[in-house]
TORPA-410202 format. One line per 5 residues: number of its first residue (from 1); their letters; for each residue x, y, z of N, C-alpha, C. Coordinates in steps of 0.05 Angstrom, whole numbers, plus 5000, padded with zeros to 4 digits. Layout:
NUM	a	X,Y,Z,X,Y,Z,X,Y,Z ~ ...
//
This chain:
1	mvevg	6153,7984,4407,6167,7960,4400,6149,7935,4402 ~ 6131,7936,4423,6112,7914,4426,6092,7913,4403 ~ 6084,7937,4394,6065,7938,4371,6078,7927,4346 ~ 6103,7933,4342,6117,7923,4318,6118,7892,4319 ~ 6124,7882,4344,6126,7853,4347,6099,7839,4342
6	lavgs	6077,7852,4352,6050,7841,4347,6043,7842,4317 ~ 6051,7863,4304,6045,7865,4275,6060,7844,4259 ~ 6086,7840,4266,6101,7819,4252,6090,7792,4257 ~ 6082,7787,4283,6071,7761,4290,6044,7756,4275 ~ 6028,7777,4273,6002,7774,4259,6006,7768,4230
11	vfvlv	6025,7782,4217,6031,7777,4189,6041,7748,4185 ~ 6058,7739,4204,6069,7712,4202,6047,7691,4204 ~ 6028,7695,4223,6006,7677,4226,5988,7676,4202 ~ 5982,7700,4190,5966,7701,4167,5978,7687,4143 ~ 6004,7692,4139,6018,7679,4117,6019,7648,4121
16	llasm	6023,7639,4146,6023,7611,4152,5996,7598,4146 ~ 5975,7612,4155,5948,7601,4150,5941,7600,4121 ~ 5949,7621,4106,5944,7622,4077,5959,7600,4063 ~ 5985,7595,4071,6001,7574,4058,5989,7547,4064 ~ 5980,7542,4089,5968,7517,4096,5942,7512,4081
21	siaty	5926,7533,4077,5901,7530,4062,5906,7523,4033 ~ 5926,7537,4021,5932,7532,3993,5943,7503,3990 ~ 5961,7495,4008,5972,7468,4007,5951,7447,4010 ~ 5933,7451,4030,5911,7432,4034,5893,7430,4010 ~ 5887,7453,3997,5870,7453,3974,5883,7438,3951
26	alght	5909,7444,3947,5924,7431,3925,5926,7401,3929 ~ 5933,7393,3953,5936,7364,3958,5910,7350,3957 ~ 5888,7364,3966,5862,7351,3965,5852,7346,3937 ~ 5862,7362,3917,5852,7359,3890,5871,7343,3873 ~ 5897,7340,3881,5916,7326,3864,5929,7303,3879
31	gairr	5923,7298,3903,5936,7276,3918,5926,7249,3909 ~ 5942,7229,3917,5935,7201,3910,5909,7192,3923 ~ 5903,7201,3947,5878,7193,3961,5855,7204,3946 ~ 5857,7229,3937,5835,7242,3922,5830,7227,3896 ~ 5852,7220,3881,5848,7205,3857,5837,7178,3862
36	rvmav	5844,7165,3884,5834,7139,3891,5804,7140,3896 ~ 5795,7161,3911,5766,7164,3917,5751,7169,3891 ~ 5761,7185,3874,5748,7191,3849,5746,7166,3831 ~ 5767,7150,3831,5767,7125,3815,5746,7106,3825 ~ 5745,7103,3852,5725,7085,3864,5697,7095,3859
41	saaaa	5693,7121,3860,5666,7132,3855,5658,7128,3826 ~ 5677,7131,3808,5671,7126,3779,5664,7097,3774 ~ 5679,7079,3788,5673,7050,3785,5646,7043,3797 ~ 5639,7056,3819,5613,7050,3831,5590,7061,3814 ~ 5595,7082,3798,5574,7093,3781,5567,7075,3758
46	gpfgg	5585,7055,3752,5579,7037,3731,5592,7045,3705 ~ 5592,7027,3685,5605,7034,3660,5592,7056,3644 ~ 5567,7064,3651,5553,7085,3637,5551,7111,3653 ~ 5568,7114,3674,5569,7139,3689,5544,7145,3704 ~ 5530,7125,3715,5506,7129,3730,5480,7129,3714
51	ktlad	5482,7127,3687,5459,7126,3670,5450,7097,3666 ~ 5426,7094,3657,5416,7068,3650,5423,7062,3621 ~ 5419,7037,3613,5427,7029,3586,5409,7043,3565 ~ 5384,7049,3573,5366,7062,3554,5374,7091,3549 ~ 5389,7103,3568,5397,7131,3565,5422,7134,3548
56	vplls	5436,7112,3543,5461,7114,3529,5457,7106,3500 ~ 5464,7123,3481,5460,7115,3453,5480,7094,3445 ~ 5471,7076,3427,5489,7055,3418,5512,7066,3401 ~ 5507,7087,3386,5527,7099,3369,5530,7128,3378 ~ 5554,7136,3386,5558,7164,3395,5557,7182,3371
61	aldpa	5540,7202,3372,5537,7221,3351,5561,7241,3351 ~ 5571,7247,3327,5593,7265,3325,5583,7293,3323 ~ 5601,7312,3330,5594,7340,3328,5591,7348,3299 ~ 5575,7367,3293,5572,7376,3265,5598,7385,3253 ~ 5615,7398,3269,5641,7407,3258,5658,7383,3251
66	iqkvs	5658,7362,3268,5673,7338,3262,5663,7324,3237 ~ 5637,7323,3234,5625,7311,3211,5633,7326,3185 ~ 5633,7353,3187,5640,7369,3164,5669,7365,3156 ~ 5687,7362,3177,5715,7358,3171,5719,7330,3158 ~ 5704,7310,3168,5708,7283,3158,5702,7281,3128
71	tyipk	5685,7298,3117,5679,7296,3089,5702,7305,3071 ~ 5721,7320,3082,5744,7329,3066,5768,7311,3069 ~ 5766,7288,3082,5788,7270,3087,5785,7245,3070 ~ 5798,7243,3048,5795,7219,3031,5812,7196,3042 ~ 5799,7175,3051,5812,7151,3061,5798,7126,3051
76	spkem	5813,7107,3042,5801,7082,3034,5792,7066,3059 ~ 5772,7048,3056,5764,7032,3079,5786,7016,3091 ~ 5804,7005,3075,5826,6989,3085,5844,7006,3102 ~ 5851,7030,3092,5869,7048,3106,5855,7058,3132 ~ 5829,7063,3131,5815,7072,3155,5815,7050,3176
81	trlqh	5812,7025,3168,5812,7003,3188,5840,7001,3200 ~ 5861,7003,3184,5888,7001,3194,5894,7024,3213 ~ 5886,7048,3206,5892,7071,3222,5876,7070,3248 ~ 5851,7062,3247,5835,7059,3272,5847,7038,3290 ~ 5858,7017,3279,5871,6997,3296,5896,7008,3309
86	rlata	5911,7025,3295,5935,7037,3307,5926,7057,3329 ~ 5906,7072,3324,5896,7091,3345,5886,7076,3369 ~ 5872,7053,3365,5863,7037,3388,5886,7025,3403 ~ 5907,7018,3389,5931,7008,3403,5944,7029,3420 ~ 5942,7054,3411,5953,7077,3426,5934,7086,3448
91	gyhga	5909,7075,3449,5891,7082,3470,5869,7102,3462 ~ 5867,7107,3436,5846,7126,3426,5825,7110,3411 ~ 5801,7109,3422,5780,7093,3411,5758,7111,3400 ~ 5744,7101,3380,5722,7116,3369,5729,7130,3343 ~ 5709,7144,3331,5713,7158,3306,5726,7185,3309
96	rpfiv	5722,7198,3332,5733,7225,3336,5763,7226,3334 ~ 5778,7208,3348,5808,7209,3345,5817,7205,3317 ~ 5803,7187,3302,5811,7183,3274,5808,7208,3257 ~ 5786,7222,3260,5781,7247,3245,5801,7269,3253 ~ 5806,7271,3279,5825,7291,3289,5853,7285,3279
101	fcaaq	5860,7259,3278,5887,7251,3268,5890,7259,3238 ~ 5870,7252,3222,5872,7259,3193,5871,7289,3189 ~ 5855,7304,3204,5855,7333,3201,5881,7345,3210 ~ 5894,7334,3230,5920,7344,3239,5941,7339,3218 ~ 5940,7316,3204,5959,7311,3183,5956,7332,3161
106	valav	5932,7337,3152,5927,7356,3130,5935,7385,3139 ~ 5927,7393,3163,5932,7420,3172,5962,7425,3176 ~ 5977,7406,3188,6005,7409,3192,6021,7409,3166 ~ 6011,7393,3147,6024,7393,3120,6021,7419,3106 ~ 5997,7431,3108,5992,7457,3096,6008,7479,3109
111	vglcg	6010,7478,3136,6026,7498,3150,6056,7495,3143 ~ 6066,7470,3142,6094,7466,3134,6100,7474,3106 ~ 6080,7472,3088,6085,7481,3060,6083,7511,3057 ~ 6063,7523,3070,6059,7552,3065,6078,7569,3081 ~ 6088,7559,3104,6106,7576,3121,6131,7584,3106
116	plial	6147,7566,3096,6171,7574,3081,6165,7590,3056 ~ 6143,7584,3042,6136,7599,3018,6129,7628,3025 ~ 6116,7633,3047,6109,7660,3055,6134,7675,3064 ~ 6152,7661,3079,6176,7674,3090,6198,7678,3069 ~ 6202,7659,3051,6224,7661,3032,6215,7665,3003
121	gpkgv	6189,7663,2997,6180,7667,2970,6186,7642,2953 ~ 6190,7646,2927,6195,7623,2909,6220,7607,2917 ~ 6239,7619,2931,6263,7605,2938,6258,7584,2960 ~ 6235,7585,2973,6230,7567,2995,6213,7543,2986 ~ 6214,7536,2960,6198,7513,2951,6208,7487,2964
126	mfglg	6234,7483,2963,6245,7458,2974,6240,7457,3004 ~ 6244,7479,3018,6238,7480,3046,6209,7475,3052 ~ 6192,7485,3035,6163,7481,3038,6156,7451,3034 ~ 6168,7438,3015,6162,7410,3011,6172,7393,3035 ~ 6196,7401,3044,6206,7387,3068,6189,7392,3093
131	gafig	6180,7417,3096,6162,7423,3118,6135,7409,3116 ~ 6125,7406,3092,6100,7392,3088,6103,7362,3095 ~ 6125,7350,3087,6130,7322,3093,6133,7318,3124 ~ 6147,7337,3137,6151,7334,3166,6124,7339,3180 ~ 6109,7359,3171,6083,7364,3184,6064,7340,3180
136	yslpg	6064,7328,3157,6047,7305,3152,6055,7281,3169 ~ 6081,7279,3175,6091,7256,3190,6089,7259,3221 ~ 6086,7284,3230,6085,7289,3259,6063,7274,3274 ~ 6038,7274,3264,6018,7258,3278,6024,7228,3280 ~ 6035,7217,3258,6043,7189,3259,6065,7183,3279
141	mfirh	6084,7202,3281,6106,7199,3301,6094,7200,3329 ~ 6075,7218,3333,6062,7220,3359,6047,7195,3367 ~ 6033,7183,3347,6019,7158,3352,6039,7135,3358 ~ 6060,7134,3343,6081,7113,3348,6092,7116,3376 ~ 6097,7140,3384,6107,7144,3412,6087,7136,3432
146	giaar	6061,7142,3427,6040,7134,3446,6037,7104,3447 ~ 6040,7090,3424,6038,7061,3424,6060,7049,3440 ~ 6085,7059,3436,6108,7048,3451,6105,7053,3481 ~ 6096,7077,3489,6093,7083,3517,6071,7066,3529 ~ 6049,7061,3515,6027,7045,3525,6035,7016,3528
151	kkqiq	6050,7006,3508,6060,6978,3510,6078,6975,3534 ~ 6096,6994,3538,6114,6992,3560,6099,6993,3587 ~ 6079,7010,3589,6064,7011,3614,6049,6985,3619 ~ 6037,6973,3598,6023,6948,3601,6042,6926,3608 ~ 6065,6926,3596,6085,6905,3601,6095,6907,3630
156	nglpd	6100,6931,3640,6110,6934,3667,6089,6928,3688 ~ 6064,6933,3681,6042,6929,3701,6030,6902,3701 ~ 6038,6885,3681,6025,6858,3680,6032,6841,3704 ~ 6056,6840,3714,6061,6823,3738,6044,6831,3762 ~ 6040,6857,3767,6023,6866,3789,5994,6858,3783
161	aldll	5985,6860,3758,5958,6852,3752,5954,6822,3757 ~ 5974,6806,3750,5972,6777,3754,5971,6771,3784 ~ 5986,6785,3800,5985,6781,3829,5958,6788,3840 ~ 5946,6810,3830,5919,6817,3839,5898,6796,3830 ~ 5902,6785,3806,5884,6764,3797,5886,6739,3814
166	ivcve	5910,6732,3822,5914,6709,3839,5900,6712,3866 ~ 5904,6736,3878,5891,6741,3904,5861,6740,3901 ~ 5850,6752,3880,5821,6752,3877,5810,6724,3871 ~ 5824,6709,3855,5814,6682,3848,5816,6664,3873 ~ 5837,6666,3888,5840,6649,3912,5821,6658,3934
171	aglai	5811,6683,3933,5792,6692,3952,5763,6683,3945 ~ 5759,6671,3922,5733,6660,3915,5719,6674,3893 ~ 5731,6695,3880,5718,6709,3858,5721,6693,3832 ~ 5702,6697,3815,5705,6685,3788,5725,6702,3772 ~ 5733,6691,3749,5753,6705,3733,5743,6731,3723
176	dqail	5717,6734,3716,5707,6759,3706,5707,6781,3728 ~ 5698,6773,3752,5699,6793,3774,5728,6799,3782 ~ 5746,6779,3780,5774,6784,3786,5786,6804,3766 ~ 5780,6801,3741,5790,6820,3721,5779,6848,3725 ~ 5754,6850,3732,5742,6876,3737,5755,6889,3762
181	kagve	5760,6874,3783,5772,6884,3807,5801,6893,3802 ~ 5816,6877,3786,5843,6884,3780,5844,6909,3762 ~ 5825,6912,3744,5824,6936,3727,5819,6961,3743 ~ 5801,6959,3763,5795,6982,3780,5819,6989,3798 ~ 5832,6969,3809,5855,6974,3827,5879,6985,3812
186	lgiay	5883,6976,3787,5906,6985,3772,5901,7011,3756 ~ 5878,7023,3760,5871,7047,3745,5889,7071,3751 ~ 5901,7071,3775,5918,7094,3783,5947,7089,3776 ~ 5957,7065,3783,5986,7059,3778,5991,7055,3748 ~ 5974,7039,3735,5977,7033,3707,5950,7037,3693
191	palge	5945,7062,3685,5919,7068,3673,5913,7053,3647 ~ 5934,7049,3630,5930,7035,3605,5921,7006,3610 ~ 5935,6992,3628,5928,6964,3634,5900,6963,3647 ~ 5894,6981,3666,5868,6981,3678,5846,6986,3658 ~ 5850,7003,3638,5830,7008,3618,5826,6983,3601
196	elrlv	5847,6969,3594,5845,6945,3577,5830,6923,3592 ~ 5835,6920,3618,5821,6900,3633,5792,6906,3636 ~ 5785,6932,3639,5757,6940,3641,5743,6935,3614 ~ 5758,6939,3592,5746,6933,3566,5740,6904,3562 ~ 5758,6887,3573,5753,6858,3572,5727,6851,3587
201	nvetr	5724,6863,3611,5700,6858,3626,5675,6869,3613 ~ 5677,6892,3600,5654,6903,3586,5646,6885,3562 ~ 5665,6875,3548,5659,6857,3526,5645,6831,3535 ~ 5654,6820,3557,5641,6796,3567,5613,6802,3577 ~ 5609,6825,3589,5582,6833,3598,5563,6838,3575
206	agkpr	5574,6847,3553,5558,6852,3529,5550,6827,3515 ~ 5560,6804,3523,5552,6779,3511,5573,6765,3494 ~ 5597,6778,3492,5618,6765,3476,5630,6742,3492 ~ 5637,6720,3479,5650,6698,3494,5676,6707,3507 ~ 5682,6695,3530,5705,6703,3545,5731,6698,3529
211	leafk	5733,6677,3515,5757,6671,3499,5761,6692,3477 ~ 5739,6701,3465,5741,6722,3444,5749,6748,3457 ~ 5739,6754,3480,5747,6779,3494,5777,6779,3501 ~ 5787,6756,3510,5816,6753,3515,5832,6757,3490 ~ 5824,6745,3468,5838,6748,3443,5838,6777,3433
216	nfarr	5816,6791,3437,5815,6819,3430,5834,6835,3447 ~ 5836,6828,3473,5855,6841,3491,5884,6838,3480 ~ 5892,6814,3472,5919,6810,3461,5922,6825,3434 ~ 5900,6826,3418,5902,6839,3392,5905,6869,3395 ~ 5891,6880,3415,5893,6909,3419,5920,6918,3430
221	tqvdd	5930,6904,3449,5955,6912,3462,5980,6906,3446 ~ 5980,6883,3432,6003,6874,3416,6029,6872,3433 ~ 6025,6861,3457,6047,6856,3476,6051,6826,3478 ~ 6076,6817,3477,6082,6788,3477,6074,6775,3503 ~ 6078,6789,3526,6070,6778,3551,6040,6775,3553
226	vralv	6025,6794,3542,5996,6791,3542,5987,6768,3524 ~ 6000,6765,3501,5993,6742,3484,5998,6716,3499 ~ 6020,6713,3513,6025,6689,3529,6004,6685,3550 ~ 5996,6707,3564,5976,6705,3584,5949,6696,3572 ~ 5942,6707,3550,5916,6700,3537,5917,6671,3528
231	amlvq	5939,6662,3517,5941,6634,3509,5938,6616,3533 ~ 5950,6623,3555,5947,6607,3580,5919,6607,3590 ~ 5905,6630,3589,5877,6631,3598,5859,6615,3579 ~ 5865,6615,3553,5849,6600,3535,5852,6570,3540 ~ 5876,6561,3544,5881,6533,3551,5868,6525,3577
236	tdrfg	5870,6542,3597,5858,6537,3623,5828,6534,3621 ~ 5816,6552,3606,5787,6551,3602,5778,6527,3586 ~ 5795,6519,3567,5787,6496,3550,5790,6470,3564 ~ 5811,6466,3580,5817,6440,3593,5808,6439,3622 ~ 5799,6462,3633,5789,6462,3660,5809,6458,3682
241	tsiaq	5834,6467,3678,5855,6464,3698,5853,6487,3718 ~ 5870,6486,3739,5869,6506,3760,5880,6532,3749 ~ 5863,6553,3750,5870,6578,3739,5889,6593,3758 ~ 5887,6589,3784,5904,6602,3804,5933,6593,3800 ~ 5938,6567,3797,5965,6557,3793,5977,6567,3767
246	alrtq	5960,6568,3746,5970,6578,3720,5977,6607,3722 ~ 5960,6623,3736,5966,6651,3739,5991,6656,3755 ~ 5996,6639,3775,6020,6642,3792,6045,6636,3775 ~ 6044,6616,3758,6067,6610,3741,6072,6633,3721 ~ 6050,6643,3710,6053,6665,3691,6063,6690,3705
251	aevar	6055,6695,3729,6064,6718,3744,6094,6716,3750 ~ 6104,6693,3757,6133,6689,3761,6149,6694,3736 ~ 6138,6684,3713,6152,6689,3688,6152,6718,3681 ~ 6130,6732,3684,6128,6761,3677,6146,6777,3695 ~ 6147,6770,3721,6164,6784,3739,6194,6780,3733
256	tkrrq	6201,6756,3725,6228,6751,3717,6236,6767,3692 ~ 6218,6768,3672,6223,6784,3648,6226,6813,3655 ~ 6210,6824,3673,6212,6852,3680,6239,6858,3693 ~ 6248,6840,3711,6274,6843,3723,6296,6842,3703 ~ 6294,6824,3684,6314,6821,3663,6315,6846,3645
261	raeek	6292,6858,3640,6292,6882,3624,6305,6905,3639 ~ 6301,6906,3665,6314,6927,3682,6344,6923,3682 ~ 6353,6898,3685,6381,6892,3684,6394,6898,3657 ~ 6379,6893,3636,6389,6900,3609,6393,6930,3606 ~ 6373,6945,3615,6376,6974,3614,6400,6984,3630
266	aaklg	6404,6972,3654,6426,6980,3671,6453,6973,3657 ~ 6454,6951,3643,6479,6943,3629,6485,6962,3606 ~ 6464,6972,3593,6468,6990,3571,6475,7018,3579 ~ 6472,7024,3605,6477,7052,3614,6505,7061,3610 ~ 6524,7043,3615,6552,7050,3612,6559,7058,3583
271	vklif	6548,7043,3564,6554,7050,3536,6540,7076,3528 ~ 6516,7081,3538,6502,7105,3531,6515,7130,3543 ~ 6529,7127,3565,6542,7150,3578,6568,7159,3563 ~ 6577,7143,3544,6601,7150,3530,6597,7176,3514 ~ 6574,7179,3501,6570,7202,3484,6568,7228,3499
276	plvfc	6552,7230,3521,6553,7255,3536,6581,7260,3549 ~ 6595,7239,3557,6622,7243,3568,6641,7255,3547 ~ 6640,7244,3523,6659,7252,3502,6652,7280,3492 ~ 6627,7286,3488,6619,7311,3474,6613,7333,3494 ~ 6608,7327,3519,6601,7348,3539,6621,7352,3561
281	llpaf	6629,7330,3574,6646,7333,3598,6676,7334,3591 ~ 6685,7318,3573,6714,7317,3567,6724,7343,3555 ~ 6710,7357,3536,6720,7383,3527,6723,7403,3549 ~ 6703,7404,3567,6705,7423,3589,6728,7415,3608 ~ 6732,7389,3612,6755,7381,3629,6782,7388,3616
286	fvval	6784,7385,3590,6809,7392,3577,6814,7422,3578 ~ 6793,7438,3575,6796,7467,3576,6806,7475,3604 ~ 6794,7463,3625,6801,7471,3652,6829,7460,3659 ~ 6836,7436,3651,6861,7423,3659,6884,7433,3642 ~ 6881,7436,3616,6903,7443,3598,6903,7472,3590
291	gpavi	6881,7486,3595,6879,7514,3586,6901,7532,3599 ~ 6905,7532,3625,6927,7548,3637,6954,7541,3626 ~ 6960,7515,3622,6986,7508,3611,6990,7518,3583 ~ 6969,7516,3567,6971,7526,3539,6975,7556,3539 ~ 6962,7571,3556,6965,7600,3557,6993,7607,3566
296	qmmnf	7004,7593,3586,7031,7598,3595,7052,7592,3573 ~ 7048,7570,3558,7066,7564,3536,7064,7585,3515 ~ 7041,7595,3508,7038,7616,3488,7052,7641,3497 ~ 7049,7648,3522,7063,7672,3533,7093,7669,3532 ~ 7102,7645,3540,7131,7639,3541,7143,7642,3513
301	fstns	7131,7629,3493,7142,7630,3466,7140,7658,3454 ~ 7119,7673,3461,7117,7700,3450,7138,7718,3462 ~ 7144,7716,3488,7165,7733,3500,7193,7724,3490 ~ 7197,7698,3487,7223,7689,3477,7227,7697,3448 ~ 7206,7697,3432,7209,7705,3404,7217,7734,3402
306	faigg	7204,7751,3420,7212,7779,3420,7241,7782,3428 ~ 7250,7767,3448,7277,7769,3458,7297,7760,3436 ~ 7290,7739,3423,7308,7729,3402,7309,7749,3379 ~ 7286,7761,3372,7286,7781,3351,7301,7806,3358 ~ 7299,7814,3384,7314,7838,3392,7344,7832,3392
311	gl	7352,7807,3400,7381,7801,3400,7392,7800,3373 ~ 7377,7791,3354,7387,7791,3327,7389,7819,3316
//
């Protein structure tokens, strides 16, 4: 009996130690502290990942496969510029996302066209055309969803970014260092906003005027609150007014707008709940509440009809 107890206890201790080891390993690689340390290390390595400027090519070379695919994608320069602007608004920069997007459009259109034709033969021509249209539209729908999600994230994180900017400016930092610090600190909670702020800092370090970098920030994000912030920063830089007071006023306005958006969504919740209530909950409620009564009525009338028929 004692040996059985020792064996059970040993198995329990081994399982406990294994579970604790797995949990510690998982939390150490996916926890917030781990992500924070990695973000700080990446920021300390510099914008070039620890390399010098001489080691970084000015133009990133594309893979040979990507270059080969790009030759089969006919796009006009105007359409390429517009599409690259959309991809940049969604957070995809460079030539590679553009080529991947165009290749995905062509590939999905071909799959949507050939699938019904192979499955149904000549009868699937209309389905093939519909599938080709849907396949060609899927990458655009994905980009539109990414743009909307990125705008929402930037819009929600802007009040926190303004608060960080106020703290940094009042602590004695210049506006460029304050923007860099806010971008690093917001990299975990709001990655899109942190990336945009770091891009502003990189542009100013590269020699672009600060006002032009701010305008590019508003042009990339296409968020009304960011446009108002950039207009305020431009006026502050032009007239030499207190930037801390202007940021504080803008932060209060942005925070009020965020609260109003939350209240608006809460007010719309009651209307949006009507459809699941009507189509999902009410039919089940009627079946549970009225089903037994309907069954009893059917049984009653069926027995009475037999009785009446037998009497006649």
